ROMISE-234314 format. One record per residue (C-alpha): residue in one letter; x, y, z. Coordinates in steps of 0.02 Angstrom, whole numbers, m for minus. Last residue first. Layout:
ROMISE-234314
+------+--------+--------+--------+
| resn |     px |     py |     pz |
+------+--------+--------+--------+
|    A |      X |      Y |      Z |
...
+------+--------+--------+--------+
***
This chain:
ROMISE-234314
+------+--------+--------+--------+
| resn |     px |     py |     pz |
+------+--------+--------+--------+
|    S |   m173 |   1406 |     60 |
|    T |   m180 |   1567 |    155 |
|    G |   m300 |   1653 |     45 |
|    P |   m406 |   1509 |    m28 |
|    S |   m434 |   1453 |    165 |
|    D |   m609 |   1352 |    162 |
|    L |   m520 |   1171 |    158 |
|    Q |   m417 |   1218 |    310 |
|    M |   m318 |   1040 |    349 |
|    V |   m338 |   1019 |    538 |
|    N |   m174 |    937 |    640 |
|    V |   m239 |    872 |    811 |
|    T |   m213 |    941 |    985 |
|    E |   m319 |    838 |   1120 |
|    G |   m474 |    918 |   1213 |
|    A |   m582 |    769 |   1197 |
|    K |   m471 |    610 |   1159 |
|    H |   m396 |    548 |   1006 |
|    S |   m430 |    371 |    934 |
|    K |   m346 |    228 |    878 |
|    T |   m184 |    305 |    781 |
|    G |    m79 |    184 |    686 |
|    S |    m95 |    288 |    550 |
|    P |   m117 |    483 |    544 |
|    V |   m284 |    557 |    593 |
|    I |   m281 |    720 |    488 |
|    I |   m446 |    800 |    526 |
|    L |   m534 |    883 |    392 |
|    A |   m617 |   1059 |    370 |
|    D |   m746 |   1170 |    318 |
|    A |   m870 |   1034 |    332 |
|    T |  m1055 |   1071 |    343 |
|    G |  m1104 |   1038 |    142 |
|    L |  m1003 |    905 |    120 |
|    G |  m1065 |    818 |    305 |
|    A |  m1247 |    801 |    218 |
|    L |  m1175 |    665 |    105 |
|    P |  m1262 |    518 |    190 |
|    H |  m1419 |    623 |    213 |
|    D |  m1482 |    589 |    418 |
|    E |  m1341 |    715 |    469 |
|    S |  m1196 |    716 |    596 |
|    N |  m1123 |    554 |    526 |
|    E |   m960 |    631 |    512 |
|    V |   m946 |    812 |    564 |
|    S |   m815 |    823 |    683 |
|    E |   m774 |    942 |    796 |
|    V |   m627 |   1077 |    784 |
|    A |   m562 |   1204 |    898 |
|    F |   m426 |   1342 |    857 |
|    S |   m332 |   1475 |    946 |
|    G |   m333 |   1674 |    919 |
|    G |   m458 |   1707 |   1047 |
|    T |   m586 |   1603 |    987 |
|    S |   m563 |   1510 |    799 |
|    S |   m693 |   1359 |    745 |
|    L |   m677 |   1231 |    630 |
|    H |   m818 |   1110 |    580 |
|    A |   m764 |    916 |    513 |
|    R |   m748 |    792 |    384 |
|    I |   m642 |    668 |    432 |
|    Y |   m466 |    599 |    351 |
|    Q |   m403 |    442 |    402 |
|    T |   m240 |    399 |    379 |
|    V |   m218 |    209 |    372 |
|    E |   m201 |     42 |    487 |
|    P |   m272 |    144 |    639 |
|    V |   m446 |    178 |    579 |
|    S |   m513 |    301 |    696 |
|    D |   m607 |    363 |    844 |
|    I |   m667 |    525 |    900 |
|    S |   m654 |    623 |   1070 |
|    E |   m760 |    786 |   1066 |
|    K |   m714 |    962 |   1063 |
|    L |   m528 |    914 |    990 |
|    R |   m413 |   1067 |   1003 |
|    A |   m341 |   1133 |    850 |
|    E |   m168 |   1145 |    747 |
|    V |   m154 |   1211 |    582 |
|    I |   m128 |   1139 |    405 |
|    R |   m158 |   1283 |    273 |
|    H |   m215 |   1176 |    110 |
|    H |    m84 |   1120 |     m2 |
|    L |      9 |   1205 |   m171 |
|    K |     89 |   1379 |   m118 |
|    T |    214 |   1417 |   m250 |
|    H |     88 |   1448 |   m380 |
|    G |    112 |   1419 |   m562 |
|    M |    m42 |   1378 |   m634 |
|    L |     32 |   1200 |   m670 |
|    R |     83 |   1182 |   m477 |
|    R |    m93 |   1248 |   m409 |
|    I |   m175 |   1109 |   m537 |
|    L |    m73 |    992 |   m459 |
|    P |    m95 |   1032 |   m290 |
|    R |   m282 |   1015 |   m337 |
|    V |   m275 |    849 |   m393 |
|    F |   m200 |    749 |   m255 |
|    I |   m264 |    810 |    m82 |
|    D |   m412 |    917 |   m126 |
|    F |   m482 |    811 |   m258 |
|    S |   m444 |    637 |   m155 |
|    L |   m568 |    711 |    m48 |
|    L |   m685 |    750 |   m174 |
|    A |   m683 |    598 |   m247 |
|    G |   m679 |    507 |    m77 |
|    V |   m846 |    584 |    m12 |
|    P |   m911 |    568 |   m197 |
|    N |   m903 |    380 |   m201 |
|    G |   m836 |    341 |   m370 |
|    P |   m646 |    363 |   m311 |
|    L |   m536 |    446 |   m432 |
|    V |   m461 |    408 |   m590 |
|    F |   m321 |    570 |   m640 |
|    V |   m253 |    588 |   m776 |
|    P |    m87 |    695 |   m833 |
|    T |    m60 |    723 |  m1005 |
|    S |     94 |    648 |  m1074 |
|    D |    110 |    752 |  m1235 |
|    P |     75 |    610 |  m1360 |
|    G |    m67 |    536 |  m1268 |
|    V |    m88 |    475 |  m1077 |
|    V |     15 |    496 |   m913 |
|    G |    m11 |    430 |   m741 |
|    F |   m129 |    416 |   m582 |
|    G |   m273 |    304 |   m514 |
|    Q |   m308 |    293 |   m339 |
|    A |   m403 |    180 |   m225 |
|    G |   m403 |    230 |    m45 |
|    G |   m536 |    382 |    m74 |
|    P |   m590 |    378 |    127 |
|    Q |   m483 |    334 |    203 |
|    M |   m302 |    334 |    178 |
|    S |   m133 |    217 |    145 |
|    V |   m161 |    233 |    m48 |
|    R |   m193 |     87 |   m147 |
|    V |   m163 |     96 |   m315 |
|    F |   m191 |     95 |   m526 |
|    D |    m48 |    161 |   m626 |
|    V |    m89 |    240 |   m783 |
|    K |     47 |    234 |   m910 |
|    G |    m46 |    249 |  m1098 |
|    I |   m181 |    237 |  m1229 |
|    S |   m210 |     32 |  m1175 |
|    R |   m196 |     69 |   m991 |
|    L |   m327 |    196 |   m996 |
|    V |   m441 |    100 |  m1098 |
|    T |   m438 |    m56 |   m965 |
|    T |   m446 |     50 |   m817 |
|    L |   m603 |    131 |   m878 |
|    L |   m685 |    m29 |   m896 |
|    D |   m637 |    m98 |   m747 |
|    Y |   m719 |     48 |   m656 |
|    D |   m873 |     32 |   m761 |
|    A |   m877 |   m151 |   m702 |
|    A |   m852 |   m103 |   m518 |
|    S |  m1024 |      4 |   m522 |
|    I |  m1046 |    143 |   m387 |
|    G |  m1017 |    281 |   m531 |
|    C |   m845 |    325 |   m615 |
|    A |   m728 |    453 |   m611 |
|    A |   m597 |    541 |   m727 |
|    V |   m490 |    698 |   m701 |
|    I |   m392 |    732 |   m887 |
|    V |   m265 |    881 |   m854 |
|    D |   m179 |    981 |   m979 |
|    A |   m323 |    970 |  m1103 |
|    R |   m385 |   1032 |  m1258 |
|    V |   m314 |    912 |  m1399 |
|    L |   m329 |    768 |  m1264 |
|    Q |   m499 |    785 |  m1255 |
|    D |   m534 |    676 |  m1420 |
|    E |   m424 |    547 |  m1355 |
|    I |   m537 |    521 |  m1190 |
|    A |   m693 |    529 |  m1287 |
|    S |   m644 |    383 |  m1416 |
|    R |   m563 |    272 |  m1273 |
|    I |   m734 |    298 |  m1189 |
|    E |   m866 |    248 |  m1331 |
|    N |   m752 |    107 |  m1373 |
|    E |   m758 |     48 |  m1193 |
|    D |   m932 |     80 |  m1170 |
|    S |  m1023 |    100 |   m998 |
|    A |  m1088 |    257 |  m1063 |
|    L |  m1034 |    421 |  m1035 |
|    P |  m1107 |    557 |   m904 |
|    G |  m1006 |    652 |   m976 |
|    V |   m883 |    787 |  m1026 |
|    R |   m852 |    941 |   m917 |
|    F |   m746 |   1058 |   m962 |
|    T |   m642 |   1178 |   m848 |
|    M |   m536 |   1321 |   m885 |
|    A |   m441 |   1322 |   m693 |
|    G |   m477 |   1454 |   m574 |
|    L |   m462 |   1354 |   m408 |
|    A |   m657 |   1360 |   m414 |
|    T |   m661 |   1300 |   m596 |
|    S |   m578 |   1142 |   m543 |
|    A |   m705 |   1106 |   m410 |
|    S |   m847 |   1160 |   m493 |
|    T |   m789 |   1020 |   m621 |
|    L |   m752 |    897 |   m485 |
|    A |   m945 |    925 |   m412 |
|    V |  m1029 |    922 |   m588 |
|    G |   m962 |    780 |   m634 |
|    N |   m926 |    683 |   m486 |
|    I |  m1130 |    716 |   m436 |
|    D |  m1191 |    631 |   m579 |
|    P |  m1378 |    593 |   m531 |
|    R |  m1421 |    411 |   m527 |
|    L |  m1540 |    360 |   m648 |
|    E |  m1730 |    334 |   m625 |
|    P |  m1749 |    529 |   m580 |
|    N |  m1700 |    580 |   m752 |
|    T |  m1651 |    755 |   m794 |
|    G |  m1618 |    835 |   m615 |
|    P |  m1456 |    812 |   m597 |
|    N |  m1354 |    761 |   m789 |
|    A |  m1391 |    542 |   m774 |
|    L |  m1288 |    408 |   m731 |
|    D |  m1322 |    213 |   m731 |
|    S |  m1247 |    212 |   m916 |
|    G |  m1071 |    263 |   m814 |
|    I |   m918 |    335 |   m824 |
|    T |   m870 |    516 |   m763 |
|    M |   m763 |    663 |   m872 |
|    V |   m666 |    817 |   m810 |
|    V |   m562 |    897 |   m909 |
|    V |   m442 |   1035 |   m838 |
|    R |   m376 |   1165 |   m964 |
|    P |   m255 |   1266 |   m860 |
|    R |   m245 |   1438 |   m821 |
|    P |   m103 |   1520 |   m920 |
|    H |     69 |   1564 |   m814 |
|    V |     78 |   1757 |   m825 |
|    L |    199 |   1905 |   m922 |
|    V |    115 |   2049 |   m902 |
|    R |     41 |   2175 |  m1045 |
|    G |    m43 |   2377 |  m1017 |
|    L |    103 |   2425 |   m890 |
|    G |     40 |   2614 |   m880 |
|    A |    102 |   2616 |   m684 |
|    A |    m85 |   2658 |   m655 |
|    A |   m141 |   2511 |   m753 |
|    L |    m31 |   2404 |   m640 |
|    L |    m86 |   2448 |   m488 |
|    A |   m282 |   2432 |   m544 |
|    I |   m239 |   2261 |   m608 |
|    H |   m170 |   2211 |   m420 |
|    R |   m330 |   2253 |   m366 |
|    P |   m430 |   2155 |   m457 |
|    A |   m328 |   2005 |   m430 |
|    I |   m176 |   1912 |   m502 |
|    A |   m116 |   1784 |   m413 |
|    T |     77 |   1839 |   m374 |
|    G |    201 |   1710 |   m401 |
|    R |    345 |   1830 |   m487 |
|    S |    338 |   1999 |   m358 |
|    L |    245 |   2153 |   m394 |
|    L |    264 |   2329 |   m384 |
|    M |    465 |   2316 |   m349 |
|    H |    546 |   2472 |   m379 |
|    V |    692 |   2514 |   m482 |
|    G |    803 |   2695 |   m426 |
|    D |    781 |   2833 |   m375 |
|    E |    767 |   2936 |   m543 |
|    D |    616 |   2824 |   m601 |
|    S |    594 |   2646 |   m617 |
|    T |    450 |   2521 |   m628 |
|    T |    441 |   2342 |   m589 |
|    V |    348 |   2173 |   m615 |
|    D |    425 |   2019 |   m581 |
|    Q |    387 |   1892 |   m696 |
|    A |    278 |   1735 |   m705 |
|    L |    135 |   1816 |   m634 |
|    V |    m19 |   1691 |   m590 |
|    C |   m184 |   1691 |   m682 |
|    G |   m334 |   1763 |   m579 |
|    V |   m354 |   1920 |   m697 |
|    S |   m238 |   1917 |   m833 |
|    G |   m343 |   1931 |   m978 |
|    L |   m401 |   2113 |   m926 |
|    L |   m223 |   2168 |   m925 |
|    G |   m163 |   2102 |  m1092 |
|    V |    m55 |   1929 |  m1107 |
|    E |    110 |   1884 |  m1127 |
|    L |    150 |   1687 |  m1113 |
|    P |    231 |   1572 |   m972 |
|    E |    256 |   1399 |   m999 |
|    L |    137 |   1286 |   m882 |
|    P |    220 |   1253 |   m724 |
|    A |    294 |   1096 |   m705 |
|    V |    231 |    906 |   m707 |
|    S |    275 |    727 |   m658 |
|    D |    373 |    769 |   m498 |
|    L |    187 |    825 |   m430 |
|    I |    105 |    648 |   m450 |
|    I |    244 |    556 |   m385 |
|    D |    267 |    646 |   m236 |
|    M |     88 |    651 |   m195 |
|    H |     94 |    462 |   m206 |
|    E |    230 |    457 |    m82 |
|    G |    141 |    579 |     42 |
|    V |     m9 |    472 |     35 |
|    A |     82 |    321 |     81 |
|    R |     65 |    163 |    m37 |
|    M |     m3 |     m5 |      3 |
+------+--------+--------+--------+
***
């Protein structure tokens, strides 16, 4: 079984920031600067913005005031999100089929990062259709993120296709949820491809742990991962000692210190915690439980400015 950190290293070692290009100011919003931006006068050279800055409207105002019309940036990566399963349908279209939760959730997650995202599917459970769709998308994909429904047969179809057209490893990663992970490259440009678990909770966790850092590296960010903080447990928690466990939680702050409580199994609907969780309690392998009042590591999910 592969450790989480080992799998993350393999993923990040496969990519570098996208090649910079020069764009006009309005086209640079949301991109990351690939150069130091300076101005000069009789007093010398002055730094306006440093390489690696994620460009926001306030930065555009500064650049415009300095009389600059174009800047060098890393382009936004193109992310193709594909879902496979004849039992899936677009949400709200066919009550007899399962809604394609992963398709819309992973597309939204990629778009929220600043990527140019294209959603494909849900595709039928057909080997030729899956292969054709992947090959068609390679012309516009910097990354492909794929997920199936709950059918093991669909997962087998996808793995068969990817192994026939690329170099993709399917492994068990020592984590819960989301232990089943696929990653590799496909096509003439060695496009990175992820295969995420079919369970939406595991799929979104896998996105946060593995896909998000790769997208941010392509964008030129230097801070790739969610922020980790220490927090005091409000209630005791049990865990699975064989793996690293990520427990959906709510993080609060009082007097400069953090407190955290699990939201797992606190609602009637099995996915309700996705809406209330803003953090993940990280319980390392080998740990059976934590008692109330103990300090634990917590990953902040809603901290884009500090991630």
